[in-house]
GULOVO-607832 format. One record per residue (C-alpha): residue number from 1; x, y, z; residue in three letters. Coordinates in Angstrom, 3 decimals, m for minus. Layout:
N
{r NUM,{X,Y,Z},ALA};
...
***
This chain:
463
{r 1,{33.548,21.479,m68.783},MET};
{r 2,{35.222,17.979,m68.385},ASN};
{r 3,{33.142,15.486,m65.916},GLU};
{r 4,{34.838,14.269,m62.698},ARG};
{r 5,{35.352,10.645,m62.987},PRO};
{r 6,{33.040,8.149,m61.541},GLN};
{r 7,{35.816,7.309,m58.892},THR};
{r 8,{36.019,10.661,m57.410},ASP};
{r 9,{32.441,11.179,m57.084},ARG};
{r 10,{31.098,11.597,m53.165},PRO};
{r 11,{30.034,8.136,m51.810},ARG};
{r 12,{26.874,7.061,m49.982},ALA};
{r 13,{28.173,6.116,m46.683},VAL};
{r 14,{26.284,3.855,m43.981},ALA};
{r 15,{26.154,5.427,m40.470},LEU};
{r 16,{24.147,2.686,m39.022},TYR};
{r 17,{24.835,m1.676,m39.268},GLU};
{r 18,{22.379,m3.717,m37.811},SER};
{r 19,{23.695,m5.717,m35.736},ALA};
{r 20,{24.908,m9.358,m36.632},LYS};
{r 21,{23.778,m12.567,m34.759},LYS};
{r 22,{26.110,m14.295,m32.299},ILE};
{r 23,{25.965,m18.547,m32.155},TYR};
{r 24,{27.530,m18.742,m28.546},PRO};
{r 25,{28.915,m21.791,m28.092},ARG};
{r 26,{28.581,m24.102,m25.530},GLU};
{r 27,{31.466,m24.872,m23.525},ILE};
{r 28,{32.650,m27.151,m20.372},LYS};
{r 29,{34.986,m25.498,m17.458},GLY};
{r 30,{35.044,m24.539,m14.035},ARG};
{r 31,{33.454,m20.771,m15.288},PHE};
{r 32,{30.324,m22.795,m16.924},ALA};
{r 33,{29.270,m25.000,m14.037},SER};
{r 34,{29.464,m21.728,m11.960},LEU};
{r 35,{27.680,m19.625,m13.964},SER};
{r 36,{24.740,m22.978,m13.866},LYS};
{r 37,{25.277,m22.957,m10.947},ILE};
{r 38,{24.098,m19.251,m10.180},ALA};
{r 39,{21.892,m19.573,m13.219},THR};
{r 40,{19.771,m22.610,m11.513},ASN};
{r 41,{20.357,m20.672,m8.395},SER};
{r 42,{18.847,m17.574,m9.592},LEU};
{r 43,{16.254,m18.243,m11.585},LEU};
{r 44,{14.798,m20.718,m9.165},GLY};
{r 45,{14.784,m18.074,m6.384},LEU};
{r 46,{12.940,m15.693,m8.200},PHE};
{r 47,{9.973,m18.366,m9.249},TYR};
{r 48,{10.118,m20.053,m5.792},LEU};
{r 49,{9.401,m17.152,m3.529},MET};
{r 50,{5.912,m16.041,m4.042},PRO};
{r 51,{4.708,m19.376,m3.737},TRP};
{r 52,{6.087,m19.589,0.223},LEU};
{r 53,{3.596,m19.263,2.878},ILE};
{r 54,{4.711,m17.403,6.315},TRP};
{r 55,{2.445,m17.111,8.888},ASP};
{r 56,{m0.320,m17.810,6.762},ASP};
{r 57,{0.602,m15.298,4.110},ARG};
{r 58,{2.698,m15.088,1.059},GLN};
{r 59,{6.452,m14.688,2.758},ALA};
{r 60,{7.354,m12.085,m0.078},PHE};
{r 61,{4.258,m9.359,m0.880},LEU};
{r 62,{4.518,m5.974,m1.836},PHE};
{r 63,{1.558,m5.020,m1.072},ASP};
{r 64,{1.333,m1.640,m2.986},LEU};
{r 65,{m2.616,m0.982,m2.516},PRO};
{r 66,{m2.122,m1.326,1.272},ALA};
{r 67,{0.824,0.413,1.250},ARG};
{r 68,{2.654,m3.012,3.485},LYS};
{r 69,{6.017,m4.849,2.407},PHE};
{r 70,{6.103,m8.090,3.888},TYR};
{r 71,{9.905,m10.055,3.909},LEU};
{r 72,{9.208,m13.319,5.956},LEU};
{r 73,{8.080,m12.145,9.043},GLY};
{r 74,{8.803,m8.891,8.724},LEU};
{r 75,{5.960,m5.926,7.974},THR};
{r 76,{7.337,m2.513,6.330},LEU};
{r 77,{5.522,0.558,6.026},TRP};
{r 78,{6.009,3.624,4.115},PRO};
{r 79,{7.155,5.072,7.273},GLN};
{r 80,{10.573,2.383,7.161},ASP};
{r 81,{11.310,4.471,3.705},PHE};
{r 82,{14.968,4.433,5.465},PRO};
{r 83,{15.795,0.875,5.030},TYR};
{r 84,{15.043,1.033,1.848},LEU};
{r 85,{17.708,3.501,1.277},ALA};
{r 86,{20.078,2.164,3.367},LEU};
{r 87,{19.407,m1.321,1.345},LEU};
{r 88,{20.078,0.368,m1.849},LEU};
{r 89,{23.351,1.997,m0.776},MET};
{r 90,{24.669,m1.280,0.549},ILE};
{r 91,{23.729,m2.217,m3.371},ALA};
{r 92,{25.375,0.112,m5.101},ALA};
{r 93,{28.737,m0.024,m2.785},LEU};
{r 94,{28.782,m3.847,m3.505},SER};
{r 95,{29.065,m3.234,m6.750},LEU};
{r 96,{31.826,m0.758,m6.215},PHE};
{r 97,{33.755,m3.660,m4.185},PHE};
{r 98,{33.224,m6.441,m6.584},PHE};
{r 99,{33.454,m4.260,m9.716},THR};
{r 100,{36.829,m3.214,m7.873},ALA};
{r 101,{37.729,m6.495,m7.231},LEU};
{r 102,{37.681,m8.418,m9.801},ALA};
{r 103,{35.718,m6.758,m12.634},GLY};
{r 104,{31.852,m7.013,m14.294},ARG};
{r 105,{31.515,m10.586,m11.668},LEU};
{r 106,{27.500,m9.417,m11.658},TRP};
{r 107,{27.484,m8.707,m15.010},CYS};
{r 108,{28.842,m12.696,m15.365},GLY};
{r 109,{26.854,m14.415,m12.955},PHE};
{r 110,{24.504,m12.184,m11.180},ALA};
{r 111,{22.692,m9.974,m13.722},CYS};
{r 112,{19.293,m10.684,m14.885},PRO};
{r 113,{19.963,m10.102,m18.696},GLN};
{r 114,{22.766,m12.650,m18.371},THR};
{r 115,{20.643,m15.178,m16.492},VAL};
{r 116,{17.426,m15.302,m19.051},TRP};
{r 117,{20.277,m15.081,m21.579},THR};
{r 118,{21.170,m18.462,m20.291},GLU};
{r 119,{17.963,m19.840,m20.389},ALA};
{r 120,{16.757,m18.657,m23.228},PHE};
{r 121,{19.515,m20.240,m25.072},ILE};
{r 122,{19.306,m23.212,m23.460},TRP};
{r 123,{16.061,m23.319,m25.231},MET};
{r 124,{17.657,m22.383,m28.255},GLU};
{r 125,{20.067,m25.058,m27.542},GLN};
{r 126,{17.516,m27.952,m27.300},ILE};
{r 127,{15.556,m27.072,m30.139},THR};
{r 128,{17.709,m25.771,m32.697},GLU};
{r 129,{21.050,m27.973,m32.049},GLY};
{r 130,{24.419,m26.917,m31.157},THR};
{r 131,{26.236,m23.579,m32.553},ARG};
{r 132,{27.024,m25.053,m35.826},SER};
{r 133,{23.471,m26.501,m36.150},GLN};
{r 134,{21.596,m22.995,m34.920},ARG};
{r 135,{23.909,m21.392,m38.090},ILE};
{r 136,{23.417,m24.073,m40.605},LYS};
{r 137,{19.641,m23.565,m40.116},LEU};
{r 138,{18.985,m19.888,m40.400},ASP};
{r 139,{21.311,m20.331,m43.769},LYS};
{r 140,{18.779,m23.256,m44.723},ALA};
{r 141,{15.285,m22.331,m46.640},PRO};
{r 142,{12.194,m22.675,m44.815},TRP};
{r 143,{10.908,m26.510,m44.614},ASN};
{r 144,{8.948,m28.318,m42.389},TRP};
{r 145,{12.488,m28.970,m40.231},ASN};
{r 146,{12.885,m25.669,m40.079},LYS};
{r 147,{9.546,m24.487,m39.160},LEU};
{r 148,{9.386,m27.307,m36.523},ARG};
{r 149,{12.863,m26.008,m34.841},ARG};
{r 150,{12.138,m22.522,m34.813},LYS};
{r 151,{8.099,m22.601,m33.802},GLY};
{r 152,{9.468,m25.391,m30.927},SER};
{r 153,{11.462,m22.301,m30.132},LYS};
{r 154,{8.888,m19.626,m29.795},GLN};
{r 155,{6.425,m21.982,m28.356},ILE};
{r 156,{9.265,m22.503,m25.077},LEU};
{r 157,{10.023,m18.786,m25.436},TRP};
{r 158,{6.608,m17.216,m25.246},ILE};
{r 159,{5.422,m19.544,m22.317},THR};
{r 160,{8.711,m19.088,m20.539},PHE};
{r 161,{8.356,m15.642,m20.812},SER};
{r 162,{4.515,m15.552,m19.895},LEU};
{r 163,{5.278,m17.746,m16.545},TRP};
{r 164,{8.058,m14.737,m15.688},THR};
{r 165,{5.614,m11.839,m16.106},GLY};
{r 166,{2.863,m14.157,m14.254},PHE};
{r 167,{5.457,m14.079,m11.348},THR};
{r 168,{7.140,m10.667,m11.433},PHE};
{r 169,{3.276,m9.779,m10.888},VAL};
{r 170,{3.095,m12.380,m8.021},GLY};
{r 171,{5.653,m10.136,m5.803},TYR};
{r 172,{2.969,m7.567,m5.900},PHE};
{r 173,{m0.424,m9.327,m5.262},MET};
{r 174,{m0.770,m12.621,m3.630},PRO};
{r 175,{0.458,m14.995,m6.534},VAL};
{r 176,{m2.562,m18.034,m5.856},ARG};
{r 177,{m5.414,m15.312,m5.976},GLN};
{r 178,{m3.583,m14.208,m9.152},LEU};
{r 179,{m3.730,m17.465,m10.482},GLY};
{r 180,{m6.964,m17.551,m9.613},VAL};
{r 181,{m7.679,m14.751,m11.258},ASP};
{r 182,{m6.170,m15.830,m14.803},ILE};
{r 183,{m7.846,m19.452,m14.687},ILE};
{r 184,{m11.459,m17.541,m14.484},THR};
{r 185,{m10.385,m15.316,m16.309},LEU};
{r 186,{m11.136,m12.153,m14.250},SER};
{r 187,{m7.828,m10.443,m13.640},VAL};
{r 188,{m7.851,m7.132,m13.608},GLY};
{r 189,{m6.287,m4.559,m16.787},GLY};
{r 190,{m3.525,m3.324,m14.779},TRP};
{r 191,{m2.285,m6.462,m13.674},THR};
{r 192,{m2.775,m8.053,m17.010},LEU};
{r 193,{m0.941,m5.324,m18.514},PHE};
{r 194,{2.164,m5.398,m16.746},TRP};
{r 195,{2.156,m9.273,m17.016},GLY};
{r 196,{2.382,m9.097,m20.061},VAL};
{r 197,{4.563,m6.007,m20.248},PHE};
{r 198,{7.437,m8.002,m18.637},TYR};
{r 199,{6.748,m11.016,m19.971},GLY};
{r 200,{7.207,m8.941,m23.471},PHE};
{r 201,{10.344,m7.473,m22.075},ALA};
{r 202,{12.211,m10.764,m20.691},THR};
{r 203,{10.933,m12.377,m24.641},TYR};
{r 204,{13.039,m9.314,m26.291},GLY};
{r 205,{15.677,m8.517,m23.875},ASN};
{r 206,{16.542,m12.160,m23.433},ALA};
{r 207,{15.864,m13.771,m26.745},GLY};
{r 208,{17.025,m11.371,m29.262},TYR};
{r 209,{18.700,m8.129,m28.029},MET};
{r 210,{20.901,m10.681,m25.402},ARG};
{r 211,{24.189,m8.942,m25.866},GLU};
{r 212,{22.907,m5.456,m27.355},GLN};
{r 213,{21.560,m4.904,m23.891},VAL};
{r 214,{25.120,m5.067,m22.585},CYS};
{r 215,{26.333,m2.817,m24.990},LYS};
{r 216,{24.579,m0.640,m25.765},TYR};
{r 217,{21.871,m0.095,m23.230},MET};
{r 218,{23.362,m0.534,m19.394},CYS};
{r 219,{24.839,2.290,m18.282},PRO};
{r 220,{27.409,0.065,m16.543},TYR};
{r 221,{29.358,m0.676,m19.196},ALA};
{r 222,{30.491,2.892,m19.597},ARG};
{r 223,{31.380,4.077,m16.357},PHE};
{r 224,{32.930,0.159,m15.369},GLN};
{r 225,{36.800,2.156,m16.186},SER};
{r 226,{36.043,4.603,m13.683},ALA};
{r 227,{36.150,1.761,m11.374},MET};
{r 228,{38.568,m0.497,m12.299},PHE};
{r 229,{42.678,0.170,m11.311},ASP};
{r 230,{45.652,m1.701,m12.792},LYS};
{r 231,{45.485,m4.061,m9.605},ASP};
{r 232,{41.789,m5.259,m10.562},THR};
{r 233,{41.536,m8.964,m11.627},LEU};
{r 234,{40.304,m8.536,m15.190},ILE};
{r 235,{39.758,m11.471,m17.713},ILE};
{r 236,{43.378,m10.869,m19.612},SER};
{r 237,{44.735,m12.759,m22.742},TYR};
{r 238,{48.897,m13.029,m22.056},ASP};
{r 239,{50.322,m11.482,m24.962},THR};
{r 240,{53.619,m12.029,m24.492},ASP};
{r 241,{52.727,m15.871,m24.017},ARG};
{r 242,{50.450,m16.393,m26.521},GLY};
{r 243,{52.037,m14.499,m29.691},GLU};
{r 244,{52.855,m14.865,m31.945},PRO};
{r 245,{49.962,m17.415,m32.995},ARG};
{r 246,{49.451,m19.903,m35.302},GLY};
{r 247,{48.200,m23.452,m36.632},GLY};
{r 248,{50.034,m26.062,m35.618},ARG};
{r 249,{50.192,m30.160,m34.678},LYS};
{r 250,{50.284,m30.936,m31.312},ARG};
{r 251,{53.402,m32.827,m31.698},SER};
{r 252,{55.572,m29.256,m33.197},VAL};
{r 253,{57.636,m28.145,m30.914},ASP};
{r 254,{56.679,m24.930,m30.894},ARG};
{r 255,{59.930,m22.869,m29.378},LYS};
{r 256,{61.601,m24.071,m32.702},LYS};
{r 257,{58.847,m22.911,m35.216},GLU};
{r 258,{59.159,m19.441,m33.217},GLY};
{r 259,{55.104,m19.806,m32.348},LEU};
{r 260,{53.534,m18.819,m29.063},GLY};
{r 261,{50.915,m21.015,m26.733},ASP};
{r 262,{47.855,m19.338,m29.196},CYS};
{r 263,{47.214,m21.809,m31.409},ILE};
{r 264,{44.578,m19.973,m33.265},ASP};
{r 265,{41.875,m21.672,m32.973},CYS};
{r 266,{39.326,m18.785,m32.424},ASN};
{r 267,{37.228,m21.104,m29.843},LEU};
{r 268,{37.472,m17.942,m27.431},CYS};
{r 269,{35.372,m15.425,m29.463},VAL};
{r 270,{33.185,m18.752,m30.855},GLN};
{r 271,{31.962,m19.195,m26.792},VAL};
{r 272,{31.969,m15.134,m25.990},CYS};
{r 273,{28.548,m14.232,m25.633},PRO};
{r 274,{28.855,m10.656,m26.480},THR};
{r 275,{31.082,m11.449,m29.869},GLY};
{r 276,{34.404,m10.208,m28.586},ILE};
{r 277,{38.413,m11.298,m29.840},ASP};
{r 278,{39.752,m11.354,m26.066},ILE};
{r 279,{43.215,m11.327,m27.766},ARG};
{r 280,{42.327,m7.716,m28.859},ASP};
{r 281,{42.581,m6.717,m25.008},GLY};
{r 282,{39.850,m5.595,m22.485},LEU};
{r 283,{36.786,m4.764,m23.988},GLN};
{r 284,{34.280,m2.561,m22.612},TYR};
{r 285,{31.788,m5.203,m24.104},GLU};
{r 286,{33.234,m8.204,m21.481},CYS};
{r 287,{30.342,m9.023,m19.347},ILE};
{r 288,{33.560,m10.982,m17.687},ALA};
{r 289,{31.275,m14.617,m18.054},CYS};
{r 290,{35.052,m16.284,m18.382},ALA};
{r 291,{33.500,m18.584,m20.767},ALA};
{r 292,{36.721,m17.754,m22.948},CYS};
{r 293,{39.290,m18.721,m19.919},ILE};
{r 294,{37.155,m22.298,m20.046},ASP};
{r 295,{37.891,m22.604,m23.676},ALA};
{r 296,{41.439,m22.075,m23.694},CYS};
{r 297,{41.828,m24.267,m20.907},GLU};
{r 298,{40.394,m27.183,m22.871},SER};
{r 299,{42.633,m26.516,m25.793},ILE};
{r 300,{45.923,m26.115,m23.751},MET};
{r 301,{44.924,m29.182,m22.061},ASP};
{r 302,{44.517,m30.823,m25.454},LYS};
{r 303,{47.849,m29.489,m26.513},MET};
{r 304,{49.507,m30.883,m23.322},ASP};
{r 305,{50.634,m26.771,m22.778},TYR};
{r 306,{50.247,m24.753,m19.016},PRO};
{r 307,{47.017,m23.310,m18.700},ARG};
{r 308,{46.965,m19.805,m18.043},GLY};
{r 309,{47.212,m17.988,m21.212},LEU};
{r 310,{43.228,m15.907,m21.080},VAL};
{r 311,{42.645,m16.093,m17.117},ARG};
{r 312,{41.496,m13.652,m14.723},TYR};
{r 313,{44.775,m11.433,m13.666},THR};
{r 314,{46.105,m8.118,m13.052},THR};
{r 315,{47.605,m5.291,m15.235},GLU};
{r 316,{50.210,m5.026,m13.314},HIS};
{r 317,{50.637,m8.756,m13.052},ALA};
{r 318,{51.166,m9.056,m16.889},LEU};
{r 319,{53.558,m6.415,m16.501},GLN};
{r 320,{55.586,m8.035,m14.587},GLY};
{r 321,{54.840,m5.623,m11.815},LYS};
{r 322,{54.266,m6.707,m8.429},THR};
{r 323,{50.285,m6.655,m8.101},SER};
{r 324,{48.324,m5.903,m4.845},HIS};
{r 325,{44.592,m7.320,m5.328},VAL};
{r 326,{44.069,m6.482,m1.335},LEU};
{r 327,{44.878,m2.936,m2.040},ARG};
{r 328,{43.787,m0.420,0.773},PRO};
{r 329,{40.839,1.071,m1.345},ARG};
{r 330,{39.689,m2.558,m0.787},MET};
{r 331,{39.788,m2.676,2.797},PHE};
{r 332,{37.948,1.189,2.732},VAL};
{r 333,{35.219,m0.352,0.926},TYR};
{r 334,{34.941,m3.483,3.200},ALA};
{r 335,{34.291,m1.554,6.066},ALA};
{r 336,{32.020,0.770,5.478},ILE};
{r 337,{29.886,m2.144,3.860},LEU};
{r 338,{30.380,m3.734,7.563},LEU};
{r 339,{29.149,m0.731,8.652},VAL};
{r 340,{26.376,m0.509,6.765},LEU};
{r 341,{25.416,m4.218,6.832},ALA};
{r 342,{25.363,m4.507,10.395},GLY};
{r 343,{23.369,m0.992,11.123},SER};
{r 344,{21.063,m2.050,8.730},LEU};
{r 345,{20.775,m5.752,10.761},PHE};
{r 346,{20.786,m4.025,14.118},THR};
{r 347,{18.335,m1.747,12.937},SER};
{r 348,{15.524,m4.528,11.897},MET};
{r 349,{16.197,m6.628,14.785},VAL};
{r 350,{15.883,m3.834,17.414},THR};
{r 351,{12.948,m2.313,15.436},ARG};
{r 352,{10.270,m0.946,17.898},THR};
{r 353,{6.963,m1.775,15.798},PRO};
{r 354,{5.588,1.906,17.552},ILE};
{r 355,{6.457,5.025,16.334},ILE};
{r 356,{5.462,8.326,18.121},LEU};
{r 357,{4.847,12.036,17.211},ASP};
{r 358,{4.406,14.742,19.568},VAL};
{r 359,{3.416,18.210,18.172},ILE};
{r 360,{3.100,20.636,19.875},ARG};
{r 361,{0.253,23.824,19.563},ASP};
{r 362,{2.038,26.541,18.834},ARG};
{r 363,{m0.179,29.162,18.618},ASN};
{r 364,{m1.113,29.155,22.104},THR};
{r 365,{1.930,28.738,24.332},LEU};
{r 366,{m0.114,28.217,27.647},TYR};
{r 367,{m3.695,28.493,28.718},ARG};
{r 368,{m4.769,29.533,32.645},GLU};
{r 369,{m7.387,27.093,34.042},LEU};
{r 370,{m9.486,27.685,36.399},PRO};
{r 371,{m7.997,25.939,39.872},GLY};
{r 372,{m4.783,27.568,39.319},ASP};
{r 373,{m3.970,24.878,36.787},LEU};
{r 374,{m1.485,25.607,33.687},ILE};
{r 375,{m2.196,23.374,30.175},GLU};
{r 376,{m0.435,23.120,27.277},ASN};
{r 377,{m1.835,21.564,24.078},SER};
{r 378,{m0.447,18.583,21.358},TYR};
{r 379,{m1.526,16.533,18.795},THR};
{r 380,{m0.224,12.975,19.807},ILE};
{r 381,{m0.214,10.707,16.801},LYS};
{r 382,{0.710,6.630,17.091},VAL};
{r 383,{1.368,4.359,14.399},ILE};
{r 384,{0.986,0.741,14.688},ASN};
{r 385,{3.348,m1.166,12.644},GLN};
{r 386,{2.183,m4.609,13.235},SER};
{r 387,{m0.131,m6.016,11.266},ASN};
{r 388,{m3.203,m6.720,13.968},ASP};
{r 389,{m4.992,m3.985,16.240},ALA};
{r 390,{m3.007,m3.368,19.105},ARG};
{r 391,{m3.801,m1.648,22.607},ASN};
{r 392,{m1.426,1.369,23.865},PHE};
{r 393,{m0.890,3.118,26.857},ARG};
{r 394,{m0.134,6.723,26.777},LEU};
{r 395,{1.673,8.910,29.867},SER};
{r 396,{3.745,12.128,30.558},VAL};
{r 397,{6.550,13.178,32.483},ASP};
{r 398,{9.033,15.514,33.630},GLY};
{r 399,{7.021,17.884,35.582},VAL};
{r 400,{5.758,17.233,38.649},PRO};
{r 401,{2.184,16.464,38.958},GLY};
{r 402,{1.739,16.707,34.910},LEU};
{r 403,{m1.337,14.456,33.856},THR};
{r 404,{m3.225,14.222,30.924},LEU};
{r 405,{m6.882,15.583,29.682},ASP};
{r 406,{m8.393,14.200,26.658},GLY};
{r 407,{m6.728,10.515,26.915},VAL};
{r 408,{m8.458,6.691,28.156},THR};
{r 409,{m6.739,4.183,29.941},ASN};
{r 410,{m5.867,2.747,26.652},GLN};
{r 411,{m6.172,3.643,22.942},ILE};
{r 412,{m5.911,1.152,19.836},THR};
{r 413,{m4.923,1.538,17.021},VAL};
{r 414,{m5.823,m0.771,14.122},ASP};
{r 415,{m3.048,m3.293,12.219},GLY};
{r 416,{m0.490,m0.856,9.989},GLY};
{r 417,{m3.124,2.119,10.959},GLY};
{r 418,{m2.380,5.766,12.160},ILE};
{r 419,{m4.322,7.408,15.004},LEU};
{r 420,{m4.142,11.454,15.507},SER};
{r 421,{m5.298,12.889,18.731},LEU};
{r 422,{m5.592,15.831,20.339},PRO};
{r 423,{m4.781,15.920,24.535},VAL};
{r 424,{m3.621,18.304,26.823},ARG};
{r 425,{m1.024,18.391,29.630},ALA};
{r 426,{m1.969,19.777,33.040},ARG};
{r 427,{m0.468,20.810,36.120},THR};
{r 428,{m0.198,23.592,39.026},GLN};
{r 429,{1.210,26.370,38.147},ARG};
{r 430,{3.445,26.150,41.412},GLY};
{r 431,{5.040,23.121,38.974},ASN};
{r 432,{4.969,24.961,35.527},ALA};
{r 433,{7.390,28.014,34.998},TYR};
{r 434,{9.175,28.868,31.797},GLY};
{r 435,{10.119,26.045,29.498},ILE};
{r 436,{10.800,22.604,30.427},MET};
{r 437,{11.739,19.155,29.093},ASN};
{r 438,{9.033,16.320,29.613},ILE};
{r 439,{8.481,13.370,27.676},THR};
{r 440,{5.841,11.462,26.186},PHE};
{r 441,{5.608,7.686,26.169},ALA};
{r 442,{3.547,4.772,24.276},VAL};
{r 443,{3.494,1.464,25.468},THR};
{r 444,{1.935,m1.839,24.311},ALA};
{r 445,{m0.996,m3.109,26.856},ALA};
{r 446,{0.577,m6.714,26.106},ASP};
{r 447,{4.374,m6.586,25.817},ASP};
{r 448,{5.622,m3.750,28.009},GLU};
{r 449,{9.364,m3.812,26.878},SER};
{r 450,{7.955,m2.329,23.867},VAL};
{r 451,{7.908,1.394,24.460},THR};
{r 452,{8.616,4.556,22.498},VAL};
{r 453,{9.545,7.607,23.916},ILE};
{r 454,{9.482,10.999,22.503},GLU};
{r 455,{10.577,14.471,24.308},ASP};
{r 456,{8.443,17.625,23.639},SER};
{r 457,{8.593,20.451,25.774},ARG};
{r 458,{5.813,22.183,28.370},PHE};
{r 459,{5.594,26.205,28.772},LEU};
{r 460,{4.450,27.887,31.621},GLY};
{r 461,{4.796,31.276,33.733},PRO};
{r 462,{7.433,32.926,33.613},THR};
{r 463,{8.985,32.961,37.331},PRO};
***
């Protein structure tokens, strides 16, 4: 039997290719300046807010053991969960609004992955040099210079990551006490775990994984296309103007040579943090950081060509059609956002720090007592959402002569506490007939404007 030729034999096919390291080139421009402002502002807020003091306490603290969330002068309790739900709805709708308006603005300028990656790249640049220097350093054999530069980068990365983990935990326990615990080596096991875990996650994601998080781990990159349409502002390359591309000197008349405005310098590829070529069209890997716009504009300026070869535009505009950035869906999103934000703001401003819950005893309709009295039993729950203990007065109304038994003139509820109080409402038989609506009221003793009313029912004999 003849043996098959060597070329006909099946060959092994690699099903996985390791990611190649991307060396984003530093660039200056208007969008790069905006990115730096956003990065510095967001990092500054993250690291500064736990240290702010408000009324002798930490201004931003999510005290999980005590079930208290401190936000400046506001204290939220588990009963305030609707605020969190409303806030999440606003965040989700904001994402839809800005994505439909201008693509992945969140990814390019405000996403934590982008912000921390920018910080890590900056530390890499000051220790290892420019893009070409970093490439050359990685290819060079290990020597003292390489060890010094790589080691300096690792020291900065690890220090920054640990400080990030410390700050993160500082949002969940008093940050000053946390600092003392670390210095005295008395930090708790779970506290240490979460600090190291978050620091390690920052080190891995921003230091090494970088664009791979955006490409493969972030779900937003996968479903963003569902929020785009042909009037969404996206970063695009003007093919009609740029092609055919080709290198040339500045003095060359590109029209006579039959060339487009693109000189094929590949600078737009070199500055891209995800390593894509914007000239290939819109790609899900693009995070809309606009670094390619800055790069292209710098080349257009040098060549004395008009800017805009790579720019924010819409698909309709590229096709020469009328584009409507402010289209009906944008007004609908904006209107819903305003309603939700207004509702959240109004609700929090008018929030009463008392919750009253009235539970009627359903085992017994009513009791007939000596003296021709009719009695109904209730369980009153008063939740004090203030930080300090407060005195309250409990009253009932709705039926003539209705009084409460088992309640003193004032009740005291601890700050953040819940008081469950069994009470009995009584009135004369002649005032009670059938099912009657009544109201319970709880009023703060030190501020009568703080009052909460809850409806209930009082049952009596059928007339």
